[in-house]
C-alpha positions in Angstrom: 0.0 0.0 0.0 2.7 2.5 0.9 4.7 1.5 -2.1 1.8 2.4 -4.4 1.2 5.7 -2.6 4.9 6.7 -3.0 4.8 5.8 -6.7 1.6 7.9 -7.2 3.3 10.9 -5.4 6.5 10.5 -7.5 4.3 10.3 -10.7 2.4 13.4 -9.8 5.7 15.3 -9.1 7.0 14.1 -12.5 3.9 15.2 -14.3 4.1 18.7 -12.7 7.8 19.1 -13.6 7.1 18.0 -17.2 4.3 20.4 -17.6 6.4 23.1 -16.1 9.2 22.4 -18.5 6.9 22.6 -21.5 4.8 25.5 -20.3 7.6 28.0 -19.5 8.4 30.9 -21.8 11.7 31.6 -20.2 14.4 29.1 -21.4 16.3 29.0 -18.2 13.3 28.2 -16.1 12.4 25.5 -18.5 15.8 23.9 -18.1 15.5 24.1 -14.3 12.2 22.3 -14.5 13.8 19.7 -16.8 16.7 19.2 -14.3 14.2 18.6 -11.5 12.3 16.2 -13.7 15.3 14.2 -14.5 16.4 14.2 -10.8 13.0 12.9 -9.6 13.1 10.3 -12.4 16.4 9.0 -11.2 15.1 8.9 -7.7 12.2 6.8 -9.0 14.6 4.4 -10.7 16.6 4.0 -7.5 13.4 3.5 -5.5 12.2 0.8 -7.9 15.5 -1.1 -7.4 17.3 -0.2 -10.7 20.1 1.6 -9.0 22.5 1.4 -12.0 20.0 3.1 -14.3 19.2 5.6 -11.6 22.9 6.4 -11.1 23.5 6.7 -14.8 20.4 8.9 -15.2 21.6 11.1 -12.4 25.2 11.4 -13.6 24.7 11.7 -17.3 21.4 13.6 -17.7 21.1 15.7 -14.6 24.8 16.4 -14.3 26.3 16.6 -17.8 23.5 17.4 -20.2 21.7 19.9 -18.0 24.9 21.7 -17.2 25.6 21.8 -20.9 22.2 23.3 -21.6 22.6 26.0 -18.9 26.1 26.8 -20.3 24.6 27.2 -23.8 21.8 29.4 -22.6 24.2 31.6 -20.7 26.4 32.0 -23.8 23.6 32.7 -26.2 21.7 35.1 -23.9 18.6 32.9 -23.2 15.9 34.9 -24.9 12.2 34.2 -24.1 10.0 32.3 -26.5 7.5 34.4 -28.4 
C-alpha cells in the first residue's frame, strides 16, 4: 500500500515538472524544471531497485546534459520564446 502511494506521489511530481518544463516561456526556467524532472526520475529508478540506471540517469542527464544546456543558454543570452 505504501509502495503504491509513494509511486503515485512521484508520478504526480514528475507530471508537474514535465508540464512546467513545457509551459515556461523563459528558457532558463524550462531547463530548471527539466533538471528537477530528471532528478526525480532518477530517484524513481533508484526507488524501484534499478540503482544502476538511476545512477546513470543522475550522472549523465542531470549532471552533464543539464549543465551543458545551462552553459549554452548563458552564452547565447537565453531569450524568451514568443
